[in-house]
C-alpha positions as CSV (number, residue, x, y, z in Angstrom):
1,M,67.8,52.4,9.1
2,S,64.8,51.5,7.3
3,F,62.3,49.2,8.0
4,Q,63.2,47.1,5.3
5,D,66.3,46.8,5.8
6,K,66.0,45.8,9.9
7,Q,63.5,42.8,7.8
8,A,66.5,41.5,6.1
9,M,68.7,41.5,9.1
10,T,66.4,39.5,10.4
11,V,66.7,36.3,7.8
12,L,70.6,36.1,7.6
13,P,72.0,33.4,8.3
14,L,73.4,33.3,12.1
15,A,76.8,32.1,11.1
16,T,76.8,35.9,9.3
17,V,75.5,37.7,12.0
18,Q,78.1,36.4,14.8
19,G,81.0,37.0,12.0
20,A,79.6,40.6,11.7
21,F,79.3,40.8,15.4
22,A,82.5,39.6,16.2
23,K,84.3,42.0,13.6
24,Y,83.5,45.2,14.5
25,S,82.3,44.7,18.5
26,G,85.6,43.6,19.2
27,N,83.5,40.6,21.7
28,A,83.8,36.9,21.2
29,P,80.2,36.5,20.3
30,L,80.1,33.0,22.4
31,G,79.1,34.7,24.9
32,M,76.2,36.0,23.2
33,N,74.4,33.4,21.8
34,E,71.0,35.3,21.1
35,K,70.7,36.3,17.9
36,S,68.1,38.5,18.5
37,T,70.7,40.4,21.5
38,M,73.4,40.3,18.0
39,I,71.0,42.2,15.5
40,T,69.6,44.5,18.3
41,W,73.3,45.4,18.6
42,L,74.3,45.7,14.5
43,N,71.3,47.4,14.0
44,A,72.0,50.4,16.9
45,Q,75.7,50.7,15.2
46,I,73.9,51.2,11.5
47,D,72.0,53.7,12.9
48,A,74.4,55.6,14.9
49,G,76.4,55.7,11.2
50,K,79.2,53.4,12.3
51,L,78.3,50.6,10.2
52,T,76.0,49.6,7.0
53,L,73.9,46.7,6.3
54,A,76.4,45.9,3.5
55,D,79.3,45.3,5.9
56,V,77.3,43.2,8.1
57,V,76.5,41.3,4.7
58,G,79.6,41.2,3.8
59,S,81.1,39.6,7.2
60,L,83.0,36.5,6.6
61,P,80.7,33.7,8.8
62,F,81.5,32.6,12.8
63,A,83.1,29.6,12.6
64,P,83.9,28.7,16.5
65,H,86.9,26.3,17.2
66,V,85.8,23.0,18.7
67,T,88.3,20.8,20.8
68,S,87.4,17.3,21.4
69,T,89.1,15.4,24.3
70,G,89.4,11.6,25.1
71,N,86.9,11.6,27.4
72,T,84.0,12.4,24.5
73,S,82.2,8.9,23.5
74,A,81.4,8.4,20.2
75,V,77.6,8.2,21.1
76,E,78.1,12.2,22.2
77,S,79.7,13.3,19.3
78,V,77.1,11.9,17.2
79,A,74.5,13.0,19.7
80,N,76.3,16.9,19.6
81,K,76.6,16.6,15.7
82,A,72.9,15.6,15.5
83,Q,71.7,18.5,17.6
84,S,73.6,20.4,15.7
85,L,72.2,20.1,12.8
86,A,68.7,20.0,14.1
87,L,69.1,23.8,15.7
88,E,70.4,24.9,12.1
89,S,67.5,23.6,10.1
90,V,65.3,25.1,12.3
91,E,67.4,28.5,12.0
92,K,66.8,28.0,8.3
93,I,63.4,27.5,8.4
94,S,62.7,30.3,10.2
95,A,65.0,32.4,7.5
96,L,63.4,31.2,4.8
97,Q,60.0,32.0,6.7
98,G,61.0,35.7,7.5
99,A,62.3,36.2,3.7
100,L,58.7,35.1,2.5
101,A,57.3,37.7,4.4
102,V,59.8,40.7,3.6
103,Q,59.0,39.4,0.5
104,E,55.4,39.5,0.5
105,K,55.8,43.3,1.6
106,T,57.9,44.4,-1.3
107,L,55.5,42.9,-3.8
108,A,52.8,44.4,-2.2
109,T,54.8,48.0,-2.4
110,I,55.5,47.2,-6.1
111,Q,52.0,45.8,-7.4
112,Q,50.6,49.4,-5.5
113,S,53.3,51.3,-8.0
114,I,52.3,49.8,-10.5
115,E,48.4,50.3,-9.9
116,S,49.6,54.0,-9.4
117,L,51.5,54.2,-12.8
118,A,48.4,52.7,-14.5
119,E,45.8,55.6,-12.8
120,V,48.6,58.4,-14.1
121,N,48.6,56.9,-17.6
122,V,51.2,58.6,-18.9
123,G,52.5,56.4,-21.9
124,V,54.4,54.1,-19.8
125,D,55.9,50.9,-21.8
126,Q,53.9,48.1,-19.6
127,A,56.3,45.7,-21.6
128,E,59.4,47.4,-20.1
129,V,57.8,47.4,-16.7
130,D,57.0,43.8,-17.0
131,R,60.3,42.6,-18.0
132,K,61.9,44.9,-15.3
133,L,59.7,44.1,-12.7
134,T,60.6,39.9,-13.3
135,V,64.0,40.9,-13.4
136,L,63.6,42.4,-9.7
137,L,61.9,39.5,-8.8
138,D,64.1,36.6,-10.2
139,K,66.8,38.5,-8.2
140,A,64.5,39.0,-4.9
141,F,63.8,35.0,-5.2
142,K,67.3,34.2,-6.2
143,P,69.0,33.8,-2.5
144,F,65.9,32.1,-1.2
145,K,65.5,29.3,-4.0
146,Q,69.3,28.5,-3.7
147,A,69.1,28.4,-0.2
148,V,66.1,25.9,-0.3
149,K,68.1,23.7,-3.1
150,D,71.4,24.1,-0.5
151,A,69.1,22.8,2.2
152,G,68.0,19.8,0.0
153,A,64.3,21.2,1.1
154,E,62.2,21.6,-1.9
155,S,59.5,19.1,-0.7
156,I,59.4,21.0,2.8
157,V,58.9,23.8,1.2
158,V,55.7,22.9,-1.1
159,N,54.3,21.2,1.7
160,M,54.4,24.7,3.5
161,S,51.3,24.9,1.5
162,N,47.8,25.9,3.1
163,V,46.2,23.0,2.0
164,H,45.9,20.2,4.6
165,V,42.7,18.5,6.3
166,I,40.1,20.0,7.6
167,D,38.0,17.2,8.7
168,R,37.1,13.9,8.3
169,K,33.5,12.4,7.8
170,S,31.9,9.4,7.1
171,A,30.8,7.4,4.0
172,L,27.4,8.5,4.4
173,E,28.2,12.1,5.0
174,V,30.3,12.6,2.0
175,F,29.0,9.7,-0.6
176,G,25.7,9.4,0.2
177,L,26.4,5.6,1.4
178,D,26.0,3.7,4.8
179,L,29.3,2.6,5.3
180,P,31.8,1.9,8.4
181,L,34.3,4.0,6.3
182,E,35.9,7.7,7.2
183,F,37.4,9.7,4.4
184,D,39.6,12.8,4.9
185,I,38.6,16.3,3.7
186,Y,40.9,19.1,2.2
187,N,40.6,22.3,1.4
188,D,42.0,22.4,-2.2
189,P,40.9,25.9,-3.8
190,T,41.2,23.8,-7.0
191,A,39.1,20.7,-6.5
192,P,36.5,20.0,-8.8
193,A,33.1,20.6,-9.2
194,I,31.0,18.1,-7.2
195,D,28.6,16.2,-9.4
196,P,25.6,15.5,-7.5
197,H,24.1,13.5,-9.9
198,F,27.0,10.8,-10.2
199,I,26.4,7.1,-8.9
200,W,28.6,5.8,-6.0
201,D,29.6,1.9,-6.0
202,E,30.0,0.4,-2.5
203,S,33.4,-1.6,-3.2
204,I,34.5,0.8,-5.3
205,L,34.3,3.0,-1.9
206,R,36.2,0.3,0.1
207,T,39.1,0.0,-2.2
208,L,39.3,4.5,-2.5
209,A,39.5,3.9,1.3
210,F,42.2,1.8,1.5
211,A,43.8,3.5,-0.9
212,Q,43.9,6.9,1.3
213,D,44.7,5.0,4.7
214,T,47.9,3.4,3.3
215,G,48.9,5.3,0.3
216,R,48.6,1.9,-2.0
217,N,48.3,2.7,-5.6
218,T,45.2,1.6,-7.2
219,W,44.6,0.6,-11.0
220,F,40.8,1.5,-12.9
221,G,40.4,-0.8,-15.6
222,G,37.5,-1.6,-17.7
223,E,35.5,-0.5,-21.1
224,K,34.9,2.5,-22.0
225,G,32.1,5.0,-20.5
226,T,32.1,2.4,-17.2
227,G,33.0,5.7,-15.0
228,K,36.9,5.5,-14.2
229,S,38.2,8.8,-14.6
230,Q,34.9,10.4,-13.4
231,T,35.5,8.1,-10.3
232,A,39.0,9.8,-9.8
233,E,37.9,13.2,-10.6
234,Q,34.3,13.1,-8.2
235,F,36.2,11.0,-5.4
236,S,38.8,14.7,-5.7
237,A,35.2,17.1,-5.6
238,R,34.1,15.3,-3.1
239,T,36.9,15.2,-0.3
240,G,38.1,18.8,-1.5
241,R,41.3,17.3,-3.0
242,G,42.8,18.9,-6.2
243,F,42.8,16.9,-9.4
244,M,45.5,16.3,-12.5
245,R,44.5,14.1,-14.9
246,Y,47.7,13.0,-17.4
247,N,46.4,11.1,-20.9
248,F,49.4,9.3,-22.2
249,H,49.9,8.0,-25.6
250,K,52.6,6.4,-28.0
251,Y,55.0,9.3,-27.9
252,T,54.4,10.7,-24.3
253,T,58.3,10.7,-23.2
254,A,59.3,10.3,-19.4
255,S,60.5,14.3,-19.7
256,D,56.9,14.9,-20.9
257,Y,55.4,13.6,-17.6
258,L,58.3,14.5,-15.0
259,G,60.1,17.7,-16.5
260,D,63.6,18.0,-18.1
261,V,65.8,20.8,-18.0
262,G,65.0,24.5,-19.8
263,L,65.8,27.9,-19.6
264,E,64.1,30.2,-17.4
265,N,65.1,34.0,-17.4
266,G,68.2,32.7,-19.1
267,A,69.2,30.6,-16.8
268,T,69.3,26.5,-17.0
269,V,67.2,24.9,-14.5
270,F,64.9,22.1,-14.2
271,K,61.4,22.7,-15.0
272,Q,58.4,19.9,-13.2
273,G,55.9,18.0,-15.4
274,D,52.8,17.9,-14.6
275,F,53.2,14.6,-12.8
276,L,55.7,16.0,-10.4
277,R,54.1,19.1,-9.7
278,A,50.8,17.1,-8.6
279,Y,52.8,14.3,-6.8
280,T,54.2,17.3,-4.6
281,A,51.5,19.1,-3.9
282,P,49.5,18.0,-0.7
283,S,46.3,16.1,-1.3
284,T,46.2,15.7,-5.4
285,V,44.6,12.8,-6.4
286,I,46.7,11.9,-10.2
287,L,44.8,9.6,-12.4
288,L,47.6,8.3,-15.0
289,D,44.9,7.8,-17.9
290,E,45.4,5.4,-21.1
291,I,48.8,4.4,-19.7
292,T,49.6,1.7,-21.4
293,N,49.6,3.5,-24.6
294,A,53.2,4.7,-23.8
295,D,56.5,2.9,-24.2
296,Q,57.5,1.1,-21.8
297,G,61.0,2.2,-21.1
298,E,59.7,5.9,-21.0
299,L,57.4,4.4,-17.7
300,A,60.3,3.0,-16.2
301,P,61.2,5.9,-14.3
302,L,57.7,6.1,-12.7
303,N,58.6,2.7,-10.7
304,G,60.3,4.6,-8.1
305,F,57.9,7.6,-7.6
306,L,55.0,4.6,-6.9
307,E,56.9,3.2,-4.1
308,P,55.7,3.6,-0.6
309,N,57.8,6.1,1.2
310,A,59.6,7.1,-2.3
311,K,62.4,9.3,-1.8
312,V,63.2,9.7,-5.7
313,T,66.3,11.8,-7.1
314,Y,65.3,13.1,-10.3
315,G,66.8,16.4,-12.4
316,G,69.1,17.0,-9.5
317,S,66.7,17.4,-6.6
318,T,65.3,14.6,-4.0
319,W,61.4,14.1,-4.5
320,T,58.9,12.9,-2.0
321,R,55.4,12.3,-2.1
322,A,53.3,15.0,-0.5
323,T,51.0,14.6,2.2
324,G,47.5,12.9,1.2
325,V,48.8,12.6,-2.6
326,M,46.7,9.3,-4.2
327,V,47.9,8.0,-7.7
328,F,45.6,6.3,-10.1
329,G,46.1,4.4,-13.0
330,A,43.4,3.5,-15.4
331,D,43.7,2.5,-19.1
332,N,40.8,0.1,-20.7
333,T,42.9,-3.0,-19.7
334,L,43.4,-5.0,-16.4
335,L,47.0,-4.7,-16.5
336,N,47.3,-7.9,-19.1
337,G,46.7,-6.3,-22.2
338,D,43.8,-6.1,-24.8
339,T,42.4,-9.7,-25.7
340,S,39.3,-8.1,-27.9
341,G,41.0,-5.9,-29.8
342,R,38.8,-3.2,-29.6
343,Y,41.4,-1.0,-28.3
344,A,44.3,-0.1,-30.3
345,G,47.3,1.5,-28.8
346,T,46.9,-0.4,-25.5
347,R,50.0,-3.0,-24.4
348,T,50.6,-5.4,-21.6
349,T,52.0,-3.2,-18.5
350,N,55.5,-4.1,-17.9
351,T,55.5,-6.8,-14.4
352,A,57.7,-4.1,-12.1
353,L,54.7,-0.9,-13.3
354,A,51.9,-3.7,-12.3
355,D,53.7,-4.5,-9.3
356,R,53.2,-0.6,-8.1
357,F,48.6,-1.3,-8.0
358,T,48.2,-2.6,-5.8
359,A,44.4,-3.4,-6.4
360,V,42.9,-3.3,-9.6
361,I,39.2,-2.6,-9.7
362,K,37.1,-3.8,-12.6
363,F,34.9,-1.0,-13.9
364,T,31.2,-2.2,-15.3
365,H,28.2,-0.6,-16.6
366,L,26.0,0.1,-13.8
367,P,23.2,-2.5,-13.1
368,F,19.4,-1.5,-14.5
369,D,18.2,0.3,-11.8
370,L,21.0,2.4,-10.9
371,E,21.8,3.6,-15.0
372,V,18.2,4.7,-15.2
373,R,18.4,6.6,-11.8
374,A,21.7,8.8,-13.8
375,V,20.5,9.0,-16.8
376,V,17.3,10.7,-15.0
377,N,19.1,12.8,-12.5
378,H,21.1,14.3,-15.8
379,T,18.6,14.6,-18.3
380,G,15.9,15.1,-15.9
381,C,13.7,13.1,-18.6
382,K,10.8,10.8,-17.5
383,L,11.6,7.6,-15.9
384,E,9.4,5.6,-18.8
385,L,12.0,7.6,-21.2
386,A,14.9,6.4,-19.6
387,E,14.3,2.8,-19.3
388,H,12.7,2.5,-23.2
389,V,16.3,3.8,-24.2
390,I,18.4,1.8,-21.7
391,K,16.9,-1.7,-22.7
392,A,18.2,-0.5,-26.0
393,I,21.0,-0.1,-25.2
394,R,21.6,-3.0,-23.3
395,V,20.9,-5.1,-26.2
396,A,23.5,-3.3,-28.1
397,R,26.0,-4.2,-25.5
398,A,25.0,-7.8,-25.8
399,K,25.9,-7.6,-29.6
400,V,29.2,-6.6,-28.8
401,E,30.4,-9.9,-27.1
402,T,29.0,-11.5,-30.2
403,G,31.2,-9.2,-32.4
404,D,28.2,-7.7,-34.2
405,I,29.0,-4.4,-32.8
406,L,32.6,-3.1,-31.7
407,D,31.9,-0.5,-29.3
408,A,29.2,-0.7,-26.8
409,P,28.1,2.9,-26.0
410,S,28.7,4.6,-23.1
411,I,26.2,5.8,-20.3
412,R,27.5,9.4,-21.7
413,Q,26.3,8.5,-25.0
414,V,22.9,7.5,-23.4
415,I,22.7,11.2,-21.8
416,G,23.3,12.6,-25.3
417,F,20.6,10.8,-26.9
418,V,18.3,11.7,-24.6
419,E,18.9,15.6,-24.5
420,M,19.1,15.6,-28.6
421,L,15.6,14.5,-28.6
422,P,13.5,17.6,-28.4
423,Y,15.6,18.6,-31.5
424,H,16.2,15.7,-33.4
425,S,14.0,12.6,-34.6
426,V,14.8,9.7,-33.0
427,S,16.5,8.3,-35.6
428,D,18.8,11.4,-36.6
429,A,19.8,11.8,-32.8
430,W,20.7,8.0,-32.6
431,D,22.8,8.4,-35.9
432,L,24.1,11.6,-34.4
433,V,25.2,10.0,-31.2
434,M,25.4,6.3,-31.7
435,V,25.6,5.4,-35.2
436,N,28.0,7.9,-36.3
437,R,31.1,7.0,-34.5
438,Q,31.1,3.2,-35.3
439,V,32.6,1.2,-38.2
440,E,30.4,0.4,-41.2
441,D,29.1,-3.0,-39.9
442,S,28.7,-1.7,-36.2
443,G,26.4,1.1,-37.6
444,I,24.3,-1.3,-39.5
445,A,24.0,-3.2,-36.5
446,L,23.4,-0.6,-34.3
447,K,20.4,1.4,-37.1
448,G,18.8,-2.4,-36.7
449,I,18.7,-2.5,-33.0
450,M,16.7,1.6,-33.1
451,S,14.2,0.0,-35.3
452,A,13.8,-3.2,-33.2
453,C,13.8,-1.5,-30.2
454,L,13.0,2.2,-29.8
455,N,9.0,3.2,-30.7
456,E,9.1,6.7,-31.8
457,S,6.2,7.7,-30.9
458,H,6.1,6.2,-27.9
459,I,9.5,8.6,-27.1
460,K,8.3,11.7,-28.4
461,S,5.1,11.4,-26.0
462,L,7.4,11.2,-22.9
463,I,9.7,14.2,-24.3
C-alpha cells in the first residue's frame, strides 16, 4: 500500500472507517473505539490483497443503534449530544488538517514534475499542462471544500492562517509617543511599508487604541490632504497588519464589495468581494473610503457586518469578522453631509450606518510647526524654506473659509511643490502643483498669493 493511500486512509471520516471495519472484520466496531487501530487493521488487509482502498471508501458509514431509557434525563440527553457534536467537530478539523498535509505533498510532487518537463524542453504544450493541472487541483480539493461548507466552517478555516499576534508593545515603541497605551503587533507579510516621517497625533492614537481593544468601528472625516487614508495605512504598517482600502463611488453595488455568484471551472459558486476577503483575514485594517458617494441602498448590507460580534449570512454562507480586523469609514464629511458644497457626490449618511461607527475623528491640517517638520522630513529641504512655503499655504487655506479658493492645498501638494523647485521656476512649480488643478477663480487667487507671499530669489537661495 502506497504512502499516499495510507495518508488518504487517515483523513476518512470516522463513520466510514467504522463501517468498513464492521463490514470486513465481522466484528462489532464498538469494541474498537480507536480510529487508528481500525485503520491499522484495514491497511493490513489491503497489503494482503484482501481489500482495496476503494472498498474501504465505498463502505456505508457506520451508524450505531442508540437506545434510550426512561431514566435518562433531558439534561443528560442534551449533554450527550453536545459531547458527540464536539467530538465530531474535533474529528472533522483533524481530518481537514490531514487532507491539507496530503495535498501539500501532492502539490510538491506535481511541481517537481512540471519543473522536470520544463528542463527537458521537448515541446510540451504548457497551456494544456496548466489546464490539466487546474482540473486536477479542483478535483483534489473538491471534497475538502465541500466538507468545509457542510460544516459551516469557512471562517474557522480562514482563521487557521499563520497571521497572528506576535507581540504587544507600548505607544512609545511603536509610534514614538509616550502614552499609557499598548498595541498588538501582528506578523502579516502583506503589511504596508512604514513611512518613518509620518507624524502621529496623540488624540487619534488614543482612539485607535480604543478601536483595537473593543472592536468598535471608527469614522475618519475632514478635508482632503489631512491624513485620513495615510493614518489607516500607517497604523497597519506600524502594527504589522494587512491593509485593504476600498474606494466607493456612486455606481458601487453591494455585489462589488461583498461578492456575487459566478462561474469557476464551470461550476456556479459565490465569489467573495474585496471587503469579505479582508473581513475574514486576521489582523486586516479595512478602510471604506469615500463611502457616502455610494447609494444608501447598496450600503445597507454593510450594517450587519459592522455590528459587534457580527454573524451574517450572505451568498449562502455565514460570515464572522476574523481576529483583529478593524474597520474605518472615511470621507470629507462628518456623517452629516457636505455643507460647504466643495465635495460633490457625498451624501448625508444613513442613520443606521452612521450608528455603526462609535467614534468620529475630525481630521484637520497639522499645526504649523508639525507641518514644517513633515515637509523637512519628506523632502530634506532646509527648515527656513519649509517655513516660508507653509506660511503662504496658510494664507491660501484661510481664503477657502472666505470662499475665494475652492480647495485648500494639502500637505501632499506642499511636498510636491518643494520637490519640484530644483526643476522649475517658483512660478511654474506653483502653477503645476497648486494652480492648474483649481477652477479659474481659485487659480487666480492662488497666483495672487504666490506673488504676495513667496520670494523667488530667497527660495532659490535656499535650494
